A tleap script that builds the chain and sets N, CA, C and O, in Angstrom:
source leaprc.protein.ff14SB
mol = sequence {
  NMET ILE PRO GLU PHE ASN SER LEU SER GLU
  LYS ILE ALA ARG LEU ALA ALA LEU ALA HIE
  ALA LEU ARG GLN GLU ASN ALA ASP LEU ARG
  LEU GLN MET THR SER LEU SER ASN ASP LYS
  GLU ALA LEU SER ARG ARG MET ASP GLU ALA
  GLN ARG ARG VAL ALA ALA LEU LEU GLU LYS
  LEU PRO GLU LEU LEU PRO GLU GLN GLU SER
  GLU MET ALA GLU GLU LYS ALA CGLY
}
set mol.1.N position { 124.781 10.611 -80.524 }
set mol.1.CA position { 125.896 9.293 -81.517 }
set mol.1.C position { 125.200 7.972 -81.349 }
set mol.1.O position { 124.732 7.247 -82.227 }
set mol.2.N position { 125.231 7.748 -79.646 }
set mol.2.CA position { 124.936 6.481 -79.189 }
set mol.2.C position { 123.592 6.210 -79.313 }
set mol.2.O position { 123.485 4.990 -79.434 }
set mol.3.N position { 122.044 6.976 -79.354 }
set mol.3.CA position { 121.058 6.920 -79.427 }
set mol.3.C position { 121.115 6.246 -80.735 }
set mol.3.O position { 120.701 5.094 -80.860 }
set mol.4.N position { 121.624 6.935 -81.738 }
set mol.4.CA position { 121.325 6.609 -83.497 }
set mol.4.C position { 122.009 5.150 -83.645 }
set mol.4.O position { 121.802 4.535 -84.691 }
set mol.5.N position { 122.599 4.728 -82.910 }
set mol.5.CA position { 123.494 3.364 -83.037 }
set mol.5.C position { 122.159 2.154 -82.461 }
set mol.5.O position { 121.866 1.136 -83.088 }
set mol.6.N position { 121.612 2.521 -81.362 }
set mol.6.CA position { 120.924 1.974 -80.388 }
set mol.6.C position { 119.784 1.478 -81.543 }
set mol.6.O position { 119.503 0.309 -81.809 }
set mol.7.N position { 119.197 2.729 -82.164 }
set mol.7.CA position { 118.180 2.868 -83.081 }
set mol.7.C position { 118.157 1.780 -83.904 }
set mol.7.O position { 117.311 0.886 -83.934 }
set mol.8.N position { 119.628 1.977 -84.906 }
set mol.8.CA position { 119.542 1.289 -86.014 }
set mol.8.C position { 120.171 -0.138 -85.164 }
set mol.8.O position { 120.198 -1.019 -86.023 }
set mol.9.N position { 120.519 -0.530 -84.259 }
set mol.9.CA position { 120.904 -1.754 -83.888 }
set mol.9.C position { 119.509 -2.514 -83.805 }
set mol.9.O position { 119.278 -3.573 -84.389 }
set mol.10.N position { 118.726 -1.912 -83.100 }
set mol.10.CA position { 117.109 -2.203 -82.963 }
set mol.10.C position { 116.158 -2.768 -84.435 }
set mol.10.O position { 115.270 -3.578 -84.700 }
set mol.11.N position { 116.884 -1.904 -85.016 }
set mol.11.CA position { 115.892 -2.177 -86.608 }
set mol.11.C position { 116.644 -2.983 -87.073 }
set mol.11.O position { 116.215 -3.465 -88.122 }
set mol.12.N position { 117.939 -3.488 -86.640 }
set mol.12.CA position { 118.764 -5.038 -87.693 }
set mol.12.C position { 118.009 -5.719 -86.843 }
set mol.12.O position { 117.016 -6.316 -87.260 }
set mol.13.N position { 118.353 -5.735 -85.551 }
set mol.13.CA position { 117.866 -7.028 -84.979 }
set mol.13.C position { 116.029 -7.482 -85.388 }
set mol.13.O position { 115.516 -8.599 -85.314 }
set mol.14.N position { 115.438 -6.283 -85.777 }
set mol.14.CA position { 113.903 -6.161 -86.121 }
set mol.14.C position { 114.091 -7.200 -87.223 }
set mol.14.O position { 113.998 -8.419 -87.085 }
set mol.15.N position { 114.352 -6.573 -88.263 }
set mol.15.CA position { 114.844 -7.028 -89.507 }
set mol.15.C position { 115.148 -8.848 -89.392 }
set mol.15.O position { 114.507 -9.793 -89.853 }
set mol.16.N position { 116.394 -8.793 -88.577 }
set mol.16.CA position { 116.849 -10.304 -88.284 }
set mol.16.C position { 115.740 -11.419 -88.167 }
set mol.16.O position { 115.613 -12.496 -88.750 }
set mol.17.N position { 114.968 -10.769 -87.188 }
set mol.17.CA position { 114.014 -11.218 -86.545 }
set mol.17.C position { 112.949 -11.375 -87.756 }
set mol.17.O position { 112.401 -12.477 -87.754 }
set mol.18.N position { 112.641 -10.707 -88.543 }
set mol.18.CA position { 111.682 -10.872 -89.987 }
set mol.18.C position { 111.972 -11.732 -90.483 }
set mol.18.O position { 111.310 -12.769 -90.522 }
set mol.19.N position { 112.833 -11.583 -90.902 }
set mol.19.CA position { 113.671 -12.380 -92.215 }
set mol.19.C position { 113.676 -13.988 -91.528 }
set mol.19.O position { 113.018 -14.866 -92.087 }
set mol.20.N position { 114.277 -14.216 -90.580 }
set mol.20.CA position { 113.837 -15.623 -89.832 }
set mol.20.C position { 112.488 -16.263 -89.554 }
set mol.20.O position { 112.497 -17.471 -89.314 }
set mol.21.N position { 111.213 -15.551 -89.555 }
set mol.21.CA position { 110.093 -15.697 -89.711 }
set mol.21.C position { 109.861 -16.073 -91.199 }
set mol.21.O position { 109.353 -17.029 -91.785 }
set mol.22.N position { 110.323 -15.162 -91.476 }
set mol.22.CA position { 110.155 -15.481 -93.453 }
set mol.22.C position { 110.497 -16.821 -93.726 }
set mol.22.O position { 109.771 -17.462 -94.486 }
set mol.23.N position { 111.396 -17.291 -93.272 }
set mol.23.CA position { 112.140 -18.252 -93.813 }
set mol.23.C position { 111.512 -19.670 -93.371 }
set mol.23.O position { 111.631 -20.709 -94.020 }
set mol.24.N position { 110.787 -19.523 -92.089 }
set mol.24.CA position { 110.459 -20.178 -91.276 }
set mol.24.C position { 109.121 -20.744 -91.616 }
set mol.24.O position { 108.730 -21.912 -91.618 }
set mol.25.N position { 108.386 -19.382 -91.964 }
set mol.25.CA position { 106.850 -19.614 -92.838 }
set mol.25.C position { 107.312 -20.133 -94.398 }
set mol.25.O position { 106.546 -20.965 -94.885 }
set mol.26.N position { 108.348 -19.777 -95.140 }
set mol.26.CA position { 108.300 -20.363 -96.595 }
set mol.26.C position { 108.469 -21.523 -96.302 }
set mol.26.O position { 107.886 -22.354 -96.997 }
set mol.27.N position { 109.321 -21.988 -95.178 }
set mol.27.CA position { 109.631 -23.614 -94.930 }
set mol.27.C position { 108.666 -24.375 -95.038 }
set mol.27.O position { 108.724 -25.474 -95.589 }
set mol.28.N position { 107.172 -23.642 -94.273 }
set mol.28.CA position { 106.031 -24.706 -93.535 }
set mol.28.C position { 105.157 -24.484 -94.803 }
set mol.28.O position { 104.313 -25.361 -94.987 }
set mol.29.N position { 105.205 -23.409 -95.767 }
set mol.29.CA position { 104.443 -23.068 -96.880 }
set mol.29.C position { 104.962 -24.600 -98.249 }
set mol.29.O position { 104.196 -25.150 -99.039 }
set mol.30.N position { 106.382 -24.854 -98.057 }
set mol.30.CA position { 106.828 -25.196 -99.090 }
set mol.30.C position { 106.447 -27.145 -98.612 }
set mol.30.O position { 106.283 -28.054 -99.425 }
set mol.31.N position { 106.403 -27.262 -96.973 }
set mol.31.CA position { 105.933 -28.361 -96.934 }
set mol.31.C position { 104.414 -28.995 -97.065 }
set mol.31.O position { 104.068 -30.065 -97.565 }
set mol.32.N position { 103.721 -28.074 -96.510 }
set mol.32.CA position { 102.224 -28.090 -97.130 }
set mol.32.C position { 101.786 -27.625 -98.833 }
set mol.32.O position { 100.637 -27.626 -99.275 }
set mol.33.N position { 102.959 -27.268 -99.549 }
set mol.33.CA position { 102.503 -27.620 -100.860 }
set mol.33.C position { 103.200 -29.381 -101.718 }
set mol.33.O position { 102.834 -29.906 -102.769 }
set mol.34.N position { 104.139 -29.785 -100.832 }
set mol.34.CA position { 104.521 -31.037 -100.830 }
set mol.34.C position { 103.604 -31.970 -100.463 }
set mol.34.O position { 103.550 -32.944 -101.214 }
set mol.35.N position { 102.635 -31.961 -99.238 }
set mol.35.CA position { 101.812 -32.803 -98.893 }
set mol.35.C position { 100.383 -32.298 -100.101 }
set mol.35.O position { 100.098 -33.145 -100.948 }
set mol.36.N position { 99.701 -31.167 -100.108 }
set mol.36.CA position { 99.010 -30.917 -100.904 }
set mol.36.C position { 98.862 -31.593 -102.630 }
set mol.36.O position { 97.917 -32.072 -103.258 }
set mol.37.N position { 100.233 -31.348 -102.937 }
set mol.37.CA position { 100.695 -31.738 -103.895 }
set mol.37.C position { 100.349 -33.762 -104.035 }
set mol.37.O position { 99.708 -34.258 -104.962 }
set mol.38.N position { 100.715 -34.235 -103.350 }
set mol.38.CA position { 100.598 -35.558 -103.048 }
set mol.38.C position { 99.000 -35.887 -102.703 }
set mol.38.O position { 98.471 -36.876 -103.210 }
set mol.39.N position { 98.496 -35.282 -102.094 }
set mol.39.CA position { 97.182 -35.368 -102.017 }
set mol.39.C position { 96.593 -35.432 -103.151 }
set mol.39.O position { 95.830 -36.370 -103.381 }
set mol.40.N position { 96.824 -34.475 -104.056 }
set mol.40.CA position { 96.462 -34.122 -105.474 }
set mol.40.C position { 96.785 -35.430 -106.280 }
set mol.40.O position { 95.873 -35.901 -106.960 }
set mol.41.N position { 98.003 -36.056 -106.262 }
set mol.41.CA position { 98.231 -37.020 -107.189 }
set mol.41.C position { 97.292 -37.910 -106.887 }
set mol.41.O position { 96.546 -38.347 -107.763 }
set mol.42.N position { 97.178 -38.411 -105.217 }
set mol.42.CA position { 96.730 -40.037 -104.912 }
set mol.42.C position { 95.333 -39.577 -105.412 }
set mol.42.O position { 94.680 -40.431 -106.011 }
set mol.43.N position { 94.819 -38.422 -105.259 }
set mol.43.CA position { 93.404 -38.467 -105.740 }
set mol.43.C position { 92.582 -38.747 -107.088 }
set mol.43.O position { 91.538 -39.321 -107.398 }
set mol.44.N position { 93.814 -37.893 -107.853 }
set mol.44.CA position { 94.000 -37.938 -108.966 }
set mol.44.C position { 93.958 -40.069 -109.840 }
set mol.44.O position { 93.350 -40.659 -110.733 }
set mol.45.N position { 94.979 -40.367 -108.845 }
set mol.45.CA position { 94.968 -41.778 -109.059 }
set mol.45.C position { 93.650 -42.617 -108.971 }
set mol.45.O position { 93.363 -43.259 -109.981 }
set mol.46.N position { 92.746 -42.700 -107.809 }
set mol.46.CA position { 91.983 -42.718 -107.348 }
set mol.46.C position { 90.203 -42.545 -108.165 }
set mol.46.O position { 89.149 -43.180 -108.187 }
set mol.47.N position { 90.887 -41.009 -108.854 }
set mol.47.CA position { 89.677 -40.650 -109.714 }
set mol.47.C position { 89.727 -41.682 -111.281 }
set mol.47.O position { 88.659 -41.939 -111.837 }
set mol.48.N position { 90.949 -42.157 -111.817 }
set mol.48.CA position { 91.138 -42.766 -112.866 }
set mol.48.C position { 90.773 -44.128 -112.821 }
set mol.48.O position { 90.193 -44.698 -113.745 }
set mol.49.N position { 91.123 -44.680 -111.708 }
set mol.49.CA position { 90.347 -45.986 -111.216 }
set mol.49.C position { 88.944 -46.109 -111.030 }
set mol.49.O position { 88.378 -47.075 -111.542 }
set mol.50.N position { 88.327 -45.309 -110.402 }
set mol.50.CA position { 87.160 -45.110 -110.487 }
set mol.50.C position { 86.502 -45.075 -111.751 }
set mol.50.O position { 85.459 -45.725 -111.820 }
set mol.51.N position { 86.982 -44.297 -113.034 }
set mol.51.CA position { 86.717 -44.102 -114.019 }
set mol.51.C position { 86.642 -45.422 -114.963 }
set mol.51.O position { 85.727 -45.855 -115.664 }
set mol.52.N position { 88.044 -45.926 -114.694 }
set mol.52.CA position { 88.467 -47.066 -115.474 }
set mol.52.C position { 86.825 -48.155 -114.919 }
set mol.52.O position { 85.906 -48.417 -115.695 }
set mol.53.N position { 86.884 -48.577 -113.503 }
set mol.53.CA position { 85.772 -49.175 -113.972 }
set mol.53.C position { 84.676 -49.033 -113.451 }
set mol.53.O position { 84.103 -49.829 -112.708 }
set mol.54.N position { 84.218 -47.707 -113.917 }
set mol.54.CA position { 82.701 -47.258 -114.452 }
set mol.54.C position { 82.644 -48.035 -115.726 }
set mol.54.O position { 82.007 -49.039 -116.041 }
set mol.55.N position { 83.523 -47.254 -116.387 }
set mol.55.CA position { 83.964 -48.080 -117.959 }
set mol.55.C position { 83.599 -49.362 -117.469 }
set mol.55.O position { 82.396 -49.620 -117.449 }
set mol.56.N position { 84.476 -50.287 -117.037 }
set mol.56.CA position { 84.232 -51.518 -117.266 }
set mol.56.C position { 82.789 -52.107 -117.401 }
set mol.56.O position { 82.207 -52.644 -118.344 }
set mol.57.N position { 82.308 -51.717 -115.706 }
set mol.57.CA position { 80.914 -51.968 -115.456 }
set mol.57.C position { 79.893 -51.513 -116.704 }
set mol.57.O position { 78.984 -52.252 -117.081 }
set mol.58.N position { 80.141 -50.304 -117.248 }
set mol.58.CA position { 79.191 -50.171 -118.509 }
set mol.58.C position { 79.668 -50.842 -119.641 }
set mol.58.O position { 79.431 -50.055 -120.557 }
set mol.59.N position { 80.193 -51.818 -120.107 }
set mol.59.CA position { 81.067 -52.744 -121.153 }
set mol.59.C position { 79.943 -53.818 -120.198 }
set mol.59.O position { 78.890 -53.760 -120.832 }
set mol.60.N position { 79.818 -54.356 -119.489 }
set mol.60.CA position { 79.066 -55.401 -119.021 }
set mol.60.C position { 77.403 -55.674 -119.060 }
set mol.60.O position { 76.828 -56.758 -119.160 }
set mol.61.N position { 76.754 -54.159 -118.934 }
set mol.61.CA position { 75.559 -53.604 -118.843 }
set mol.61.C position { 75.226 -54.359 -120.951 }
set mol.61.O position { 75.870 -54.214 -121.990 }
set mol.62.N position { 73.956 -55.085 -120.612 }
set mol.62.CA position { 73.677 -55.608 -121.472 }
set mol.62.C position { 73.326 -54.547 -122.717 }
set mol.62.O position { 73.352 -53.444 -122.172 }
set mol.63.N position { 73.035 -54.375 -124.020 }
set mol.63.CA position { 72.395 -53.297 -124.722 }
set mol.63.C position { 71.313 -53.396 -124.796 }
set mol.63.O position { 70.927 -54.512 -124.445 }
set mol.64.N position { 70.222 -52.445 -125.237 }
set mol.64.CA position { 68.809 -52.605 -125.258 }
set mol.64.C position { 68.679 -52.995 -126.760 }
set mol.64.O position { 69.267 -52.603 -127.767 }
set mol.65.N position { 67.658 -53.946 -126.534 }
set mol.65.CA position { 66.933 -53.947 -127.719 }
set mol.65.C position { 65.975 -52.765 -128.512 }
set mol.65.O position { 65.285 -52.018 -127.817 }
set mol.66.N position { 65.971 -52.678 -129.524 }
set mol.66.CA position { 65.078 -51.331 -129.975 }
set mol.66.C position { 63.537 -51.500 -129.429 }
set mol.66.O position { 62.921 -50.456 -129.214 }
set mol.67.N position { 62.859 -52.796 -129.186 }
set mol.67.CA position { 61.875 -52.252 -128.122 }
set mol.67.C position { 61.783 -52.185 -127.171 }
set mol.67.O position { 60.650 -51.981 -126.736 }
set mol.68.N position { 62.959 -52.317 -126.193 }
set mol.68.CA position { 63.107 -51.636 -125.293 }
set mol.68.C position { 63.305 -50.504 -124.878 }
set mol.68.O position { 62.874 -49.918 -123.886 }
set mol.69.N position { 64.262 -50.083 -126.007 }
set mol.69.CA position { 64.519 -48.655 -126.199 }
set mol.69.C position { 63.243 -47.527 -126.002 }
set mol.69.O position { 63.076 -46.713 -125.094 }
set mol.70.N position { 62.475 -47.783 -127.118 }
set mol.70.CA position { 60.907 -47.598 -127.647 }
set mol.70.C position { 60.190 -47.447 -126.180 }
set mol.70.O position { 59.859 -46.323 -125.803 }
set mol.71.N position { 59.987 -48.446 -125.469 }
set mol.71.CA position { 59.358 -48.387 -124.461 }
set mol.71.C position { 60.017 -47.633 -123.334 }
set mol.71.O position { 59.213 -47.142 -122.542 }
set mol.72.N position { 61.168 -47.445 -123.102 }
set mol.72.CA position { 61.258 -46.703 -122.165 }
set mol.72.C position { 61.148 -44.997 -122.497 }
set mol.72.O position { 60.904 -44.128 -121.661 }
set mol.73.N position { 61.356 -44.833 -123.698 }
set mol.73.CA position { 61.301 -43.613 -124.116 }
set mol.73.C position { 59.733 -43.077 -123.662 }
set mol.73.O position { 59.593 -42.058 -122.985 }
set mol.74.N position { 58.331 -44.084 -124.227 }
set mol.74.CA position { 57.402 -43.983 -123.620 }
set mol.74.C position { 57.315 -43.707 -122.143 }
set mol.74.O position { 56.983 -42.598 -121.723 }
set mol.75.N position { 57.507 -44.359 -121.637 }
set mol.75.CA position { 57.875 -44.437 -120.095 }
set mol.75.C position { 57.851 -42.946 -119.332 }
set mol.75.O position { 56.969 -42.455 -118.628 }
set mol.76.N position { 58.979 -42.481 -119.682 }
set mol.76.CA position { 59.801 -40.972 -119.833 }
set mol.76.C position { 58.572 -40.147 -120.616 }
set mol.76.O position { 58.300 -39.245 -119.823 }
set mol.77.N position { 57.902 -40.041 -121.504 }
set mol.77.CA position { 57.231 -39.735 -122.137 }
set mol.77.C position { 55.945 -39.193 -121.404 }
set mol.77.O position { 55.554 -38.026 -121.429 }
set mol.78.N position { 55.377 -40.220 -120.769 }
set mol.78.CA position { 54.132 -40.052 -119.435 }
set mol.78.C position { 53.744 -41.330 -119.194 }
set mol.78.O position { 52.897 -41.565 -118.332 }
savepdb mol mol.pdb
quit
């Protein structure tokens, strides 16, 4: 009977250790997820700002006159 109790005690200890390890891994993954989420938001803001800046620059470019457009088309063609 004692060997069964010892075996059960060992199994419980392993289960407790596994549960502890899984809790720690879960906490680490939550921190990593939070960090990655913050990085994603920062990158998204930077992309939005870059997009606004490019749009502003495009608005400042002069429009091509019809003859300039035809010259550019001829240059591309050959």
